[in-house]
LODO-526183 format. One record per residue: residue in one letter; y, z, x of N, C-alpha, C in turn. Coordinates in steps of 0.001 Angstrom, whole numbers, plus 524288, in hexadecimal, padded with zeros to 5 digits. Atoms other than C-alpha are relative to their C-alpha. Example, Ala and Ser with C-alpha at 12.3 -4.5 7.8 and 13.67 -1.06 7.14 Angstrom:
A7FB5A800008037A7EE6C81E788300C804B08000080384 S7FB5A7FFC47FCCC7FBDC81BE48356680442802DA7FCFE 
This chain:
M7FFF37FC3D802C88765182923813D07FAA88013F7FBCE F8055F7FF4D80211867A782EAC8104E8018F8037B7FA20 L802757FE278062B864A083419801747FBDD8023580063 R807647FE10800F285A2783CF37FFEE80077801CF7FAE4 R800DC7FEFA804808540B841027F3777FF56805027FF78 K7FF457F8477FF2B855F184E7E7EED17F9898019080051 R805657FE327FFB1847AD84FEC7E9E57FD3180030804F1 V8043E7FDAE7FAFD83D7C856247F2CA7FB857FCEC7FECF S804F0802AF800648330284DE17F7897FD118032A801A0 P805597FBCF7FDE38251F853F07F9087FFC38011C80594 Q800A47FDD37F9578223C85A1D806647F9967FD0E7FFBE L803BF805227FEE28197E84D9580BF37FE02802EA804F0 T8024E800527FBEB80EB384FE68154F7FF757FBDD80183 G7FF80803CD7FD0180C06846488200F8042F7FDEC80396 Y7FD287FE907FB38816B38431E827A08055A804307FF68 H7FC4C7FB6F7FFB4820CA84D468222780357800157FBF3 Q7FD4C800D38049C82A38850F7816DD805307FC7380283 L7FC12804AE7FD6F83457843FA81910804AC801CC7FD3C P7FD97800E3802D5841AA846BA81498802F97FA4E7FFE9 L7FE4B8051E7FEB88449A8391180EED8044B7FF547FD21 S7F9D07FFF3801E8852958336F80C05800897F8FB7FE47 K7FFA4803E1801B7857F98264A806DD804F87FF03801AB E7FA86801557FEBD8624B81E7D80C1C802587FEAF7F96E S7FCF680354802DA86D2181CD280120802557FCE88003A C7FD718049F80072871E281048803F17FCE07FBE280548 G80196803E87FBCE86D908055580BD77FACB7FD997FE4E E806048039E8037885F827FF6880AC17FD5E804587FC5B P803F87FEB3802A5856A480312800D87FB9D801D58022E N805ED7FF40800858486780962801C8800F38027B80818 V7FE677FCF97FB8084E46810F080EA87FFD28042D80094 W7FFA57FB377FF808497481D49811D380028803D0804B2 R801717FE887FA6184AD6824FE81C657FCC08078C80062 A803CA7FB5E7FE9E840EE83237820B67FEEE7FF65804D1 T8010E7FD167FB2C83CCA83A7882A1C7F9277FF3D80172 V80527800C78004F82FA78363382D997FDB58021680519 K8037D7FA3C7FCC9826AB8405A834F67FC967FC7380209 S805EE800227FCBF81B8683AA883EA47FF368032C802B5 A7FF7C7FDCD7FA9981B0C83D2F84DB7804CF803DE7FF1C V7FBFE7FE53801128281A83E1E84AD58034F800347FBD3 T7FEB97FF2C801ED830A58422A841EF806C77FC8E800F7 Q7FAFF8045F8001183C01836BA83EE9801147FD097FB22 T7FFC080276803748452B83210835CA7FF8F7F8837FF97 V7FF3B806538016C8433F823A582FD7802277FC8A7FBA7 T7FF0380173805D68484D81BB7826417FCB37FAF3800B4 M802EE8027E8011383F29813E182001801427FD2D7FBA7 H7FE27804B28040C83FE280680816FD7FB7E8029D7FC30 V804727FE838025E8376180AD280C7C7FF8A7FC7D7FA6A Q8030980334801B583044800E5803A57FD68802AD7F9BB F802227FE408056C82B37803877F4407FCD37FC977FEF5 G8035A803D6804C081F507FCD57EE8E7FD708017E7FC3E Y803898000A803E6818E17FAE77E1CD7FA0B7FE4B80120 R80604802107FEFD809F27FA567E20A7FED17FD3A7FB1E A802F8803E8805388039A7F0277D8967FAD08028F800E8 E805DD7FBB6801FC7F8157F8407D4C87FCA37FD3B7FDD0 A80410803A8803497EDA57ECFD7D3097FBD1801CF7FE73 E802DB7FE36802247E5C87F6D67D07E7FF42801B57F8C9 G7FE277FF53803FC7EBBA7F9937C34D802247FC9F7FA08 H7FC988038D804D47F2787EC9B7BDD67FE637FC1180167 Q80123806647FFC67EF1A7DE427BD32803FF7FF908026E P7FC81803017FD827F65B7D4A87C51C804B37FEAE7FD16 N7FC96802F480387800337D08B7BB70803008043D7FEA1 E7FE267FBE2802EC8037B7DE297B6DD802948022F8071D L7FC427FFEB7FBC7806787E0EB7C684803B07FDFC80272 L7FB08801DB7FFA780F4B7D6487C6FF8054C8029C7FEDB R7FB1A7FE60802D9817A07DA0D7BE458017F805C780231 F7FD277FB797FD82818E17E7CB7C44C800F07FF378037F A7FD3E8001D7F9E881A0F7E2D27D3098053F7FE947FEA5 A7FB6A802007FF8A825BD7DA227CCC8804F18045B7FE3D K7FC9A7FB388037082C0A7E6AA7C5C97FF5D80325805AD A7FE557FE087FD96829237EE0F7D148803A07FD5A80578 H7FCB68038C7FC8E830AC7E4117D97B80658800AF7FE35 K7FAA380072802E783D057E3197D02280211804FB8004D I7FDD67FB817FF0A83D537F2DD7D030801798011C806D6 G7FF967FD347F91883E997F42D7E10D7FBBA800BF802C3 F804C27FE737FBA3830047F4A77E56E800AE7FAE3804C8 D7FE45804057FC5982EE87EE597F1E47FBD77FC83802F4 F805AA802EA80144821257EB5C7F2F57FBF5801057FCDA V8033C7FEC080302815047EB037EB8F7F96F7FDFE8028A P804FC8011C7FEAF809727ECD17F0B77FA08800FA7FB85 I804147FF20803BF7FB987EB627EA677FAF78007C8027B S804D37FECC7FCF37EE607EEE97ED0E7FD187FB41800AC D80275805F97FEF87E4467E48F7F14D7F8AF802E67FE51 H804447FEBB800A57D6DD7E7AB7EAEB7FBD87FCF17FB76 F8025A8020C803317CB5E7E28B7E45F7FE0D801727FBB3 H801D47FE01804B27C5897EC1E7DC7980575804858004E P7FC697FACB7FF677D0E27F8637D6F97FBE0804348013F W7FFF17F9677FE0B7D2548063A7D9AC7FA9E801AA7F9D9 F804117FDEA8037C7CB31807797CBB17FF7C7FC327FC93 H802AE8035F802A07C521801D37C0AB8027E7FEFB7FB11 T80081800B0804EE7CB4E804467B374806197FF1180051 N7FBC5804327FF437D7087FAD67B005803A57FE8C80538 A7FF74802577F9537D8167F6C97BDDD802B67FACD80088 A7FFE8805E37FDA17DD367E92D7C3777FE757FFB78073E C800008014D7FA677DBB57E49E7D0D6800BF7FAA9801EB P7FD6F8057A8003C7E2EB7D7F87D2287FFB77FE9080693 F7FFC7802257F9D97E1D57CF5B7DF20806208008680374 A7FCDD7FEB47FC0E7EC3E7D4537E80A803BA7FB1980183 W7FCC5804117FE727F0267C8E87EEF4801E17FBFD7FC0C S7FDD080332804EE7F0617BF457E2DB8063F802D57FD99 W7FC837FDC3802547F9CA7C9677DBCB8055A8007080578 M7FA457FF907FC238036E7CB457E823801F87FBAA7FF46 S7FBEF804257FF71806D07BD0F7E8DE800FF7FE8C7FCB7 A7FE6780091804B58076C7BCC07DBB480546803297FE92 A7FA2C7FD76802BE811E97C87C7DB8D804F87FEB580591 S7FB5B8011B7FB648179D7C2AC7E8F2803237FB847FD14 A7FF4F803F0801F78190C7B68E7E05C80596800FF7FCD5 T7FC2C8012A8054B820797BB957D4F8803B38050C8015F I7FCDF7FC7D7FFD48269E7C6B47DA118033080184804A0 P7FD1E802037FB7C831667C6077E4AF800ED804E180136 D7FD927FB917FCD7834327CD8C7F0B07FCBC803B380069 L803F57FC27800A38294B7D8B77EDF37FBB57FFDF804CF R8032B8004A7FD2C8217D7DA777FA3E7F8C48019F7FC9B F804E87FF7F8027B8126D7DA497F5FB7FB8A8000B8031F G8036F7FE857FB2F805E37E03B7FD8B7FBBB800B47FD30 T803267FDA3801097F8F27E3F67FC76800018044A80435 I801877FA1D7FC997F5897F2517FF6C7FCD4801C37FE3F V802318024A7FA197EAAB7F0D3803817FBAE7FD7B7FCEC T804AD803FD800947E1437E4C48050A7FC7B8026B80497 S805F57FD617FDF97D4A77E92C80BF97FD247F9D680273 P80488805747FCD97CE5E7DC35816D07FBAB8022B7FFB3 I804057FCA5800E17C1D47E4CE814DC7FC1B7F9E67FF61 G802C8805028028F7B9017D94780C177FFD97FD7B7FF79 R7FE3580359804057BF887D3108024B8043D7FB34803BE Y7FA8F803277FDDB7C9DA7CE6280A8E7FE047FE1480559 H8003B801467FB1D7C7C37C6308172C80682800418022E P7FC457FF1C7FDE37D4AE7C97381F39802EF7FC1780300 A7FC9D80550801237D7CE7BB3882125801E07FDA07FA52 V7FE9680387805AC7D8287B93281266805B4803327FD90 I7FD567FED6801CF7E1697C32E811BB804E980016802EE A7FD9A802EA7FE5A7E9557BE6E81C0A803087FC1A7FDE4 Q7FE7980497802067EACC7B1FF815A280250801797FA72 A7FD7E7FEDF805C77EDE17B8C8807E1805F280134800B8 F7FB267FF737FEEE7F9EE7C00C80D8C8024E7FC30801B5 A7FC04802207FE667FE8C7B59181557801857FB7F7FB49 T7FF8180466804FC7FE497AC13809D6803EF803427FB37 M7FEFE7FCE08030C8044F7B7B1801CE807927FE448029F D7FA2B7FE297FB568113E7B99C80D77802A47FABB7FEC9 A7FE07806C7800F4811BE7A87580E15802ED7FFCA7FA7A M7FAE57FECC80467817687AAD6800F2803E7804547FD35 F7FDC77FAFB8011781C0A7B71B7FFD88037A80256802C5 P7FDBA7FCB47FBA9822577B90480D73802628062E7FD6E G7FD397FB837FF4D825567C78A810717FF9A802777FC10 R7FFBB7FC6C802E381EFB7CC888047C7FC708026B7FF28 I807187FCFB80001810447D02A80739800E38025880405 F801487FCC07FD6180B7C7DA6280CE77FAB9802C17FF0D I805FA7FE7D800A27FBE77DF6080F137FF4E80435801E2 A800297FA4B7FE1F7F7A87ECC8810BE7F9307FFA680123 L803D77FFA57FE6D7E9107EC2A817227FF2E805BE800FB G8006E7FA578000C7DEE17F753816387F7B57FF3A80028 T8066D7FF67801067D00B7FB968159A7FEA68002F7FB9E G800E680048803F57CF397FA3E8091D7FB72802E97FCC8 E802E77FC0C8038C7C6B8800147FCA47F9937FB347FEAD A8051B80484801967B7827FA067F931801697FEE67FB93 M7FE638039B801677BD727F5AD7EE407FF5E7FA367FEA4 N7FDA28051C7FDAD7C2F27EA997F3177FBFD7FA8780173 D802B8801CB7FEA87B6F87E6317FA647FB1A800477FD38 S805598000B800E57AA987EABA7F5727FE6B7FC327FA69 P801A480403806057AAFE7E3D97E703800707F95E802B6 L800EB806087FC587AAF87D6FB7EFBC7FC6E8018D80328 G805C1800F67FF2D79DBD7DAE97F43A80121800FE806FC Y7FFA67FD2F7FB6C7A4227E0F6803127FDCA8041C80102 P800207F9B47FE1979EA17EDB5808A7807838024580238 W7FCDD7FCAD7FF067A9027F84780A497FDCF8028E80591 P7FF8A7FEA47FD1D7AA6C7FA3A81744802C3806A880149 K7FCAE7FCE67FEB97AD368061A81EAF803E48010080292 F7F8DF7FFE77FE427BB4580B6782230800A07FCC2805C8 S7FF3A802787FA897B981806C38319B7FF3F7FA347FF25 E801C7804CD7FF7D7B41E7F8C982D74804037FE0C7FC0F R7FB728017D801887C0747F84E8244F8057D7FDA2802A2 L7FAD0800797FD457CA347FB9082D867FFDD7FA46804E3 E80072804547FB857C5337F0C483814800027FAC27FDE7 R7FFA88034B801F27C4DA7E88582EA7806617FDFE7FD87 L7F938800A3801617D34E7EA5782B12803E07FE2180566 R7FD5F800DC7FC407D7897E9D3838BC7FF2D7FACC800B3 E80108805827FE527D22E7DC0583B2B802B27FD597FAEC S7FADE803D3803977D8DE7D7F282C9D8056D7FF2080185 V7F90F7FFD77FF157E6A47DA7E831807FFD87FDAD80568 E7FF7A8039C7FD157E3147D3D983DA2800217FAF97FF7C I80081805A88014B7DDEA7C80B8378A801F87FF7E7FC76 I7FB2480310804037E9637C74B82DE9803DB7FE788025E R7FC597FF2E7FE977F3D07CB3C83624800B37F8BE804ED N7FFEE802487FBFD7EE2F7BFCA8409F800FE7FA8D7FDCB L7FF88805218036F7EC707B54D8347480614800667FDBE W7FC3D800B3801477F9E47B62F831438037E7FE8680468 T7FB868004A7FBB57FFFF7B4D883EEF7FC477FCB88034C L8013E802D47FC1B7F5FC7ACCA8454E7FC907FB237FD1D D8021D804DC8031E7EEF579EF9843B47F9D48012F8018F F8056D7FF907FC9C7DFBF79CE6845407FD5E803E88019B V800FF7FA147FE827DC7A7AB02847507F9F7800848003A D805F87FD067FED87CEA87AEEB84C45801868060B7FFEF Y801937FB67800B87CA577BB9D84B447FC13802787FD45 T806697FFD0801B17BDFB7C28F84AFF7FF4A808068019F G7FFF47F96A7FF3F7BD8F7D2A98477A7F9D6800D37FF32 T804E57FC757FFFE7B2137DB36843757FD877FE6A7F923 Y8006F80135804237B4147D69E83595801157FB197FE93 Y7FC8A8051F801E97BD5F7CA30833018005B7FD5380503 T7FF098043F7FBB57BE617BDC0839948027E7FBC27FFDA L7FE058051F8017C7C6AD7B27983B457FF977FAF0804DC K800F58037A7FC757C42C7A4FE8415D8033D7FC0D7FE53 G7FB2F80286800A27CFDF79DCD8436E803F77FF6B7FB5B A7FE8D80025803FA7D5B87A1EB8382680634800D57FEB8 K7FB0A801097FEDA7E3C579E0383445803657FFED7F9A2 L7FE997FFDD804117EBE17A070828AC803867FD947FEF5 Y7FAD9802CF801FC7F4A4795D88238080444800D67FE2E T7FBEE7FD34802757FC6579CA381AD580116805828036B K7FDDF7FBCA7FC63803317A71F82533804978038C7FC17 P7FCE47FB408009C80A5D7B2F282016806AF7FE2080154 K7FC277FF947FD6F819E17AFAD8215E801FD804828012A T7FCCE7FA077FC9C81E987BE568248A7FADE802AA8016F N802947FD3F7FD26816837C87882AAE7FDD58027E7FCCA I802847FDAD804B180DFC7CF3E81F987FECA803058020E P802677FC7D7FFA080E697DBDB820397F9AE8036C7FF22 I8066B7FCC9800EB800A87E3CA821F77FEEF80547800C9 Y801E27FCA8800827FDC17EFDE81DFE7FB9F803CF7FFFC I805327FD798001D7F2517F912821447FEB2805C67FCA5 A801C97FA8F8031A7EE07803C2817D97FEF580458803B0 A803167FBD67FD2C7E92180F4481FBB803128059C7FE3E N7FF577FBEA800B87E5B981D2681D417FCBA80341802CE G802F67FDD67FCE27DFC0820CA829218011E7FDE180548 P7FDD4801257FB6E7E18D820178373E7FE187F9118029B K80306804F47FD1B7D8BC813D683BCD804577FB057FCC9 A7FC8480452803467E03F80CB0831CD804CD800528008A A7F94B7FEE17FFC77EDEE810D1833F4801347FD7C806F0 A7FF468007F7FCAF7EB5280CEA8418E8007C7F98F7FF21 L8009980684800117E9067FDAB83C6C8063C7FF4B7FE16 V7FB347FF15803CA7F5877FFC38343D8043D8011380738 G7FB99800AB7FA777FD72801BA843AD7FEB77FBFD803C8 E7FFF5803E57FE407F65E7F94784834800677FA567FF22 Y80153804CB802CC7F5DD7ECF783F2A8072C7FD477FBF7 A7FE8C800C3804A37FEBA7F030833D8806087FEA480030 D7FAE7800F68011A80C3F7EC8482E8D8025A806EB7FDD8 G7FEAC7FA79803AC80B677FA348248F7FB948035C8018B Y802157FC6C80366804CA80495820E17FECA802E97FBEF A801B68001A806567FE13806EC813AE7FE4F804657FE6C T803157FB4A802797F8EA8125B80D357FFE2803067FAE9 I800107FEA88078B7F7818197C8007780183805897FDC8 D7FE2C7FADB8001C7FD16825DC7FBB37FC67803E37FF76 T8041E7FC387FEB27F1B982E657FBB27FFC2800AF805EA V7FFA57FE497FA747F21582E4E80B9E805457FE00802E6 K7FC767FFDF7FDB18005782B3780D1580183801B480556 S7FF6B7FAC87FC0C800D783856815877FE797FDE68042C N8023D8033D7FBCF7F8B0830F181FF4802337FD048043E I7FA5F7FFEB7FCDC804A182B218251C8014A8033280528 T7FEA77FE2A7FBBD805F48359F82D357FAE57FF13803E6 N801047FE7A7FCF07FB3A8373E835237FDDF7F83380325 L80279806757FFA77F80F826C1833E4803BF7FCEC80158 W7FDBC802C07FC088054982250838A67FF728019380655 P8001E7FED97F9E3804AF827C1846787FB147FAC1801D8 I8035F8022A7FD6E7F76A81F28847AF801007FA847FECC I7FF18804478019A7FCD98139D841B6805D97FD55804FD E7FB507FFDB7FCED80A8281545849DC7FD6E7FFDC80740 K80481802CD7FBF87FFC681506857317FD6C7FD5A800D2 A801E4805D0800037F95880A26852998037B7FA7A80116 A7FB8B8018A7FE6780547803B58526A801367FC6380405 R7FE3C803417FBBE809BA8044885EA67FBD87FF6980428 D80423800DA7FC627FBF5802C6865DB800F77FBF97FF82 S7FF8380566800307FE5F7F54985ED2804997FD3880040 G7FC1C801A77FF8080B267F455862698029F7FF077FA65 R7FD968022C8041F8112D7F35F856248041E803087FDFF D7FD527FDA08038481C137F98384E897FF47802C37FB56 V8023A7FE7180599817E5803FC845C38052C8029E7FC35 S7FB037FFE08038C8264E8057083FB38005E7FD707FD3D K8005180395803D0824C27FA538398C7FBEC7FE4D7FD35 L8048F7FFBB806C0817F07FE03831658019A8018F7FAEB T7FE517FE50805A281A7F7FF5C8227C7FBC3802E07FF79 K8044A7FBB6802A8814EB80BF281CAB7FF787FF387F8F5 N7FF047FF68806018107A8099E80EF37FC18803A97FC5C V8034C7FC5B8034480AF881338804AE7FF987FCBD7FA80 E800578012F806B1806F380FD77F5A77FE60806DF7FEFB L8037A7FA798035E8085E81CD57EE9D7FE897FEE17FB55 F804017FEC98054480002821907E28280420802207FD7F V7FC597FD86803DD809088241D7D7637FCE37FDD87FBAE S80068800DE804C0804E5823AB7C87A80632801C17FC91 Y7FE7480057801D5810D9821E87C1EE8018E7FEE07F8A7 A7FEBC802AC806258137F823FA7B1F98055D8031B7FCA7 K7FC307FC4A7FF7681DEC829F67AA587FD96805167FBD8 D8039B7FB7280286812B4832D17A33B7FB07801F6805E5 Q8035F7FEF17FDB380C2D839B17AE227F9CD7FF4480042 D80400801668000E7FF53839677A84D7FE657FA7B7FFA5 D801B8805EA800207FEDB82C4F7A7488001A7FD84804E0 A80250803507F8A7800DA829427B6747FB66803418019B L805917FFB57FD5C7F5868325D7B8677FB7E7FDE57FD5C V803C68032B804C77ED3382B3B7ADF57FFA07FACA803DA S8000A807117FC617F16281D717B5AC7FF37802188052C A80092800607FA8E7EFDF823F07C3817F8DD8005C80028 R805FD7FDBA7FDC37E0BC8277C7C19A7FDF17FD3E8009D R80143804BC7FF087DCD381B707C2877FE2D7FED8806F3 W7FDFC7FFE37F8DC7E15581CA27D1F37FC728055F8031D K803B07FCDF7FE577D5C38284C7D3717FD7A7FD6980528 S80283802D97F9277CDF481E817DC408021280049802B7 G7FEB27FEF67FBDB7D57281E827E47880180804F980451 L800967F8FE7FD487D44A82CDE7E8547FA5580163800DB I806297FF6D7FF287C4E982A8C7EAA57FFC48015680557 P8016D7FFCA7FA1E7C284831E67F8127FC9F7FC1F80185 N80288805E37FBAB7C06C82836802A27FE467FA187FEBF I7FFEB80602802207C2D481C707F8AC7FE1D7FB51801AD L7FEA9803E27FE2F7C63E813C6802B37F8E17FD878026E N803EB802127FD807B910814E9809277F936800987FDE6 L8049280213803397B087813DE7FE1D7FF237FAB27FE3E P800B7807A7802637A898808467F8AA800627FFAD7FC4C I7FDC57FE58805377ACF280BDA7EAD8804407FA668002D H7FBF88054E801067B2597FD647E5CB7FF6B7FF327FB3D D7FFA37FF47806B67B00D7FF6D7D6BE803EC8009D7FE97 P7FC4A7FB1A803F27BB528030F7CF1D7FF098034F7FE98 R803637FC97803867B3F8807F47C7817FCE78053080189 E801527FB047FE4E7AEAD8116A7CFA18034D802F080307 L7F97B7FCE07FC827BBD2814317D6B98011E803337FAA4 E7FF477FDA1805C07BF42818317C9167FF19802FA7FE2D K8029B7FBD08029A7B561820327C4A28005B804118069A A7FF9A7FCED7FD967B4E8827F87D3168062D8015080092 G7FB2D7FC72801F37C4488286B7D0F68020B802877FB64 N7FE6B7FBA78045E7C394830477C37C7FEDD802F280118 E7FFD67FA6B7FD9C7BF2283A447CBBE803498022880322 I7FB557FE7D7FD697C9D483D7C7D1B2805428021B7FD3F S7FDAE7FC33802F57D1B1847F37CBCE806857FE277FED9 D7FCF6802767FF847DF0A843FE7C6428060B8045480454 Q7FB937FE797FB0B7E5CE84E337D0257FF8B7FEF9803B1 E80040800DA7FBC17DFDF848A67DB36803A87F92D7FFD1 L7FBA18046A7FFE57E7BE83B1F7D6C38045A801677FF87 A7FA837FE9A801307F2AE843B17D3BE802087FF5880695 K7FF307FF347FC557F2E1847517E27F802FD7FA718030D V7FFC8805A67FD587F1E0837AF7E6EE807087FCDC7FD0E W7FE5980398803017FADF8312C7DBEF802A48042D7FD61 T7FB017FEAB8027E8077E835157D86A800F57FF027F942 I80151800F180534805838361D7C8E3804C8800FF7FEC8 T7FB697FC3380295812AD837787C2A7803B37FBCE7FBAA S7FDB3801BB8053181CC8834A97B846805C87FFE780228 S7FA6D8005A7FE6D828F5835837C31A801577FD62803F5 A7FEFB804D37FC0A82EC082D397CA5480290802AC8056B E7FF697FC437FB59833A7837B77D33F7FA978031D803BD D8048C7FE8B7FD788247483A627D79E7FF8D7FA81803D0 L800CB805137FB3782509829E17DBEE8026E800C88048C I7FC53800727FC28831C282BD57E4247FCC08040480433 K803CD7FCAB7FB9082A4F8383C7EA8B7FC037FDE980324 K8055B802BD7FBEC81D978320D7EDCD802977FB7680376 A7FB49804597FC388266F825FF7F3F98016C80483803C3 E7FD8B7FC977FBF982CCF82FA37FC1C7FC698034780470 E805057FD177FD8B82211837497FE8D7FD2D7FDBA8063B A7FFB1804137FC3981E1C82A1880625802267FFA98037D I7FCAC8014E7FB25829588275D80CE2801348025980281 A801127FB697FCF78294483441811847FB8E7FFC2805D0 L803FA7FFAF7FCCA81D35831B881838802417FA6A802CC G80203806867FBB2821798246D81F35800BD7F95C7FD64 Y80170804138007B81E7381AE781652804627FC1B7FC0B D7FA38803FA80170828E080E4D813D57FE957FB9D7FB49 E8003B802C880480820EB807C1808B87FCC68035C7FA52 I800F67FD8F803DB81DE980EF37FCCC7FE4D7FC617FCB2 Q801928019E8030A81696809827F27F7FCFC803497FBE7 F800347FD23804868159680E727E4DE7FA6D7FDFE7FDD5 H80500800F680560805E980E4F7DBDD7FF99802F67FD17 N800F17FD26804278066E811537D0AB7FBEE7FF887FC21 A803D4800B6803DE7FC8D8143A7C7C9800528020C7FC36 G8010D7FE7C805EA8025B817027BC657FF947FD2E7FB72 P7FF0C804A38047E80290811187AF2D8022C7FCDA7FE95 S7FB4F8065A8017980DA8809047AD668016D7FF5780489 E7FCFC800737FB7481208802337B97D804F57FE577FE00 D7FABB800488039781ED17FE1C7B129803DA8046D80171 E7FC277FA0A7FE96821CF80E017B1A380042800F5803E1 F800A77FC007FB7381E21810F77BE218057A7FCC78047E L7FD91801837FCEB825BF8036B7C3EB807CF802C27FCEE N7F9247FDF78041D8330F808497BA89802A6804C4800EA I7FE917FB1D7FE5683230815797C0BE8031B8016580454 C7FD60802977FA618340A80F087CE5F805067FDF37FEA9 D7FD43802DB8020183D108068B7C83E80539803FF8001A K7FCCB7FBCE80026845CD812987C3F080306803558033B E7FF317FAEF7FDA58435181D7A7CC367FE357FF918052F V8034D7FF957F99383AD981BA17D6BC8024F7FCD98050A L7FEC4804557FB9283F6B80EB47DF3C805AA7FFEB7FFDC P7FAFC7FE447FE5384D7D812507DD4E800E080326803BD Y800147FB4B7FB6984C4B81F867E4237FF327FD4B8051E L8017E801B87F9D1843CB818DF7EEA9801717FB9D80266 K7FF62803FA7FE53848A480CCF7F099806B7800E07FF4A Q7FABB7FF478001D85667812767EE0D803CA7FB5B7FE94 K7FE0380325801FB85A89808447E515806DD803317FDB3 
């Protein structure tokens, strides 16, 4: 038997307007949805929910406490960004993601931890990424994942690396995935690419499990890499409806590579700012206006002060079109339902509100009990 929530979901663009329903008994987190791509079909999806550790806004010990609370109330996974500089300057933080993941995995049981997104452009040679994540999986098998992408200037330019054009970053991403997978599975690897080289490289500590690799994709070229190489597709709230056009590209690339596209996970980062007072939620979310700077991923801006200054030119109205500014659990649930309707089976909440404890409390009392059918 399936029960349908009485509230009416918003009209969606992209795939379709989905009738969503949930199992009233049996396995939690199971949703039935009618997915419209080339062919309309009804599928049963196992949906997981993640709490994003906002490294830009909190110091590492605070993040550990929030992650422990997220585990206690029932979140399934915790992603963290992997930046050298943060997106803004005022009251910002920016701990090293890999160190934090290891500490979190060692002190918080069961949860899966990973970066969304690590960018193998300048500061990281892909072999170092392979070694770091293999080590984490050797210690915490089956609990580590990684998402790779083409990055932002804030991660590389402060260290003296030039910020390359997208075509170069995309090719670096391709080479990196090949190198990482080879080092995880083979010994004494030789590799000659346009940008990266290995000469008899061997990881003496290999991962104990198959570490999932996601690839972040907002356009067709990166989407093709998802189908060819990745275990999952990762994207963000602002472009989540792009899955309508990108998924056929991913499917074709997977088929051409002899891969089963049905095994790919679809992960989306949802932007929300929750507070008991809506005005407080808006004030707190303003620091993320820098993420709305037009074409920001291709611009060479790397100084958080400059990012913040440019972001301040963006209006509150534009911010509210992207970030759900709310004091309502219903809005958080609706946001997740929209993403599930588009076919996403991993939903991560990124909260920009003034109190992570308030956000986690409302998730505990109202949001997760509905979404996870406790």
